[in-house]
Structure formats: structure tokens, C-alpha cells
N, C-alpha and C positions, 0 to 999 in steps of 0.2 A: 138209448135213441136208438131206432133201428130206421135204415134205410132199403127201400123197393129201388130197383135199377132197372127201368126195360131195357134193350142196347139188340141188335144185330149182332154185333160183339161180343160175347160175355169176358172169352179168352184174352183181351184185353183188360182187364181189371186185377188177373192174379197174382202179376206179382206187384204190383202197387201194391195189390192192400194186404199183401203177405207181408210187407216190411213197417216200421216205423211205428207212427203215435200210430196209426188206424190198428195196427196188428196189435200193438199192447192193448187198447181199448176194447178189442174184440176180444185177447184173449181174457181181460181181464171183466169180461159180463156187462161193461158199460154199453156199448156198442154191437150191434147186427146187423149186417147184411144179405140182402137176396139179390143175387142176380137171374133176371128173366128174359130167356133168349125170347125175342119177338117172334121169331118163325114157327117156336111152337103152338103159335095161335092162328097162325096161318091156316084157313080152310079149306085147302085144294090140295092136290097128293103131291103137287111141287113145294108145296111151303110158300110161297109167294110173296112177297110184302110192298113189294112194288109196282108202279105198273107207269105207266105213260101219262102226262097231262093231259085234261081237256081242254080244249082250245090250241095244241098243239105249244111247239118252245120245245130248248132242249129238254135232258137229263132226265129224271125219272123222279115221281111222289110216290112216300110213302103211304100204303093203303090203310085207312080207316079201322077196316075189322080185326084186325089181330091185334090192332092199340087197344081199342076196346074192348075187346074182349081177356084180352090181358089185364086190362085196369077192372075189369067185374070178377075177375078169377081173385084178384089179390084185394081187393076192398069191399064187393060187394056192388052192385047197378042201385040197391037203395041210398045207401052213403053217397057216389057219384052225383045222381041224380041230384038229392038232396041239399048237396053243397051247390050247386050251379042253381038250384031257385031260389033258392035261401038267402045267399051270400055269406054264409056261415062254415066258416073252414073248418073241418076238424084231421084231416089230412093232407096239407100240401103238395099240387098234383102239378108238376113243374116239368115245362117244356124246355128242351136246352135249345136255342132257336137265336141268333143273329139278332129278330127284330125285336128279342126280348131287355127288360129294365138292364141295368149294368151292374153284374154283380157286386158288394162290397159286403164290407164290418158289420154293417147294420142288417142286411138282410140275413144274413149268417145265425145273428143273434135273434132273430123275429124266426127263423125255421128252425133252429135247437130248441126253442117253448115250446113247438107242438110236439115232440119226442118222437115222429113219426111221419118220413115224408117220403115222396115216388119220384123218380126221376127220368124222364122219357127220354130218348137220345135219339135226336134226330139225323136224318143220314141224308144222301142225295139233295136235290133242289129244295127236301124240306118235308115237313107232313102234312097230310089233308086236313085242308083247316076247320074240317067237321069234327075232329078233334080237338080242339079249340072248346070249339062249340058245345061240345057235349060231356068235356072233363074236365079241362086243364086248367087250374085255377092261378097258375102263376107262370108266363114266361120271361127266361133271364137268360141272358148274353152272359159272356165274362172278358169282354172287350171287343172292340171294332177292330177285328182280323178276320180272315178265313182261313176256319179248320174242317178238317174231312167229314165230322159227324162231332154229336153229344158228347162221347166218350168222355175226352178229357174236362171239358167243364163240368163231366158227373162224379169227375176223380176230385176237383177243384172243392168245389160244395161240400163235398162228404168231409176231404178232411178238413176246411174251413169249421165247420161244424162240428165234428167232431171236436175239436179240438176245443169247444165251447163247454163241453158235456162237462158237468162237474164230478172229477177224480180221475180226469182222464191226463192232465197235466198234475206233474207232481209239486213243482213251482209254479204257485197261483201268480207270483208276479210275470214273469214270462205271460200269463194271459191278461195281466194289464199292461203289461209296458209294447208289448209287438206294437208291432208299428202298423198303422188307421185302427190296435181298440182304443188310442184315447183320443181319435181325429188328426193325429200328429202322425210323421215318420219319427222313427224310431232314430235314438241317437247312438254315435258311434260306440265301437264294443274295444277295450285290447282284452288281454290276457297274458302270460309270461311269454319271453321274458322283457324286461323295461327297455331294454334296449337291442335294436337289430339291422343291421348294416346303416348306423347313423340312425334311423329314426325310433324312438322315445314315446314312450307313454306319457299322456298329459298330466302335468306334477300334480294337480290338483285330486287325481284320483289316487295317488299312491299317499295322500294327505293324514288319512283317516278321520276326515273329519266331516261325518256323514252328511250334514248339511252343507255343505260346502257341495259335496257331489252328488247332492239330488240338486241344484241349482244347476250346477256346472250340466248334468243328463239333458234338464229341462231346457234351458236354453239353446242344446246343442239341437235338440227336437224341433227347436223353434227355426233354428236356424238352417239346419239340412229341411223341414218344411218350406221353411220362405225361399229358398234358393231352388227346389228342385220340385214341389207341390202347391206353388199360392194356392192352388182353388179347394188345398184341404181346409188352409183355415177359416174360408167363411163361415165352415158348418164346426169347428173345433170351437170348445170349452176352453176360453181363454179368462184370465184374470188381469189382474190391473197391472200386476207387475209384467204379467206377458205382456201383452197388448205396449207399455211402455218399450219394451226389449226391440219390438218389430218395427216400433218408430224410429229406433235404433239403429237398427240397421238398413230401416229405407232411409235416413238422413245421411250414414253412410255414403249408401249406392251413390247417392245424387250428390254429396260433396265427400268426397275422399279424406279432405283434409278433417274431419267431423269426425274419425276413426278415434282420436284420442278422446275426447269428450263421450268416453262410452263407460262411467262409472259404474253402471250397475252388471256389465258383464262380469263373469269366471273365465280369467283368460285360457286359451288351450297349450301355453306354455309348456316344453318337455323340463324332464325331470333332470336331475342336474347329480 
């Protein structure tokens, strides 16, 4: 998997990509990352990459020429033009912008399948719209809040996609069970000691019964998603047993005395 990142602040990426999963993936030759300074492609002697917006207003807008020249240097003008003309994407050119589609795990899987993506880090008031018209294939946001630029969103996408590259994660169960990977939030985790300051690990996790543990984890993932992110349940793949469990949770919410009538749930009782 290869990432090309276009930015005005290349130094922001140094420490992030020298640590953890991304570093291990790069060291193993599974991932490569190239950081491109947009200023290097500015044509004037002062390397200006932004200018005042036409029509007036506050702030500055990133200029079209440096970014397009950078993209053409990286990918070639023919590939960029062909993608825009045909809609057949060989290398996604992604603009990080608050106006983009919300990034999620499904999108991360989509990008990983390409094997090569380009990330453009917007700054200031935004980028000249002609960059989108000439080259961009995807506009992506990581959330409904304001950041100084697209560098942190680019880091988020690089890590999320890198985790999906075959061989990056030693234990593939972590990839499958991660929050959002299955459409649900992840179940609670516990490790030693079994008791800490009066709080004990749920007894089922100490039982050695793998079927009960799996059932408990599934139910806890469903419960946590139902409580915290019910919107995810609309897209999650649910079995009939899952749906019955969720119906029971709803019944309990509407009628607390119905809690005792929940024969399907593995209880969270502490170990004794």
C-alpha cells in the first residue's frame, strides 16, 4: 500500500509515522508513505501557495497551480485526466475537506483495495474549486468540527487504511473485532488482576466456556452500540438472535420491571 500526501506542513507527519502500527508496517515493507511539500511546486520565487479569494471575504484560498503540478508530477497528467473523463478510478485523489463525505470503516476498506491513494491536505479557507474539477476523485471529512487543516485527517486515514493491509496486524481477530469493523462498537475488555478496588471481572470471562464468552461479547457489543450509537444498528449485519436481544433491551427500557424476563442475556455478574 502506498500513500502520497500533499501538505504545506510536512513536519507534522514525522513523529506520528515513526511510531506504532504505521512504523511497523513501513519497516516491514507492507506500506510506503511519501510526503510532498506543496510549496516546492509553486512557480514564483517566493513559493506562494495561497491568495485572497475572488469576490472578497476573509481568509486565504490555496492556489490551483501548485497542487495540480504536484499531482501531475506524482501520477502523470494522463492518468489524472483519464480518471476525470471516464470516472474509472485507478488511484483515488482525496481532498480532506469539511465539505466531504464522512470517513468510516467501509470507506477505509474501499481505499485499501486500490493499493495507492493520494491525500491532499487543505488549509486556510479551502482550496481553489478547480482542483476538484481537474483532479480530485473523493472529498472526505473525518467529522463535523473545525480543524486548522487536513493533516490530522490524513493521519487518521493512513492509520485506518494501514490496519487493513494484509500482514500489518499480527492477530487478525483484532482486525475483525475492532469497533466499527463489524458495524458494532466493540465489547468491554478486561485483563489481570481479576479484582481491583472492589471491581471484578465478569464471571463469564473466567468460566473457560468459549461459547458463553463469545455470546457475552456479542451481547455486550450490541448493548453498547444500542446505548451509545444506535444509528450504527441500522447498517449492522444482525442475526435473528441479535434482533431478539435488542428487542429485549428496548422492552427493559420501556418497562424496567421486564428486566427479569430476559432469558437470552448472559449476565455481567462479577467473579466470586
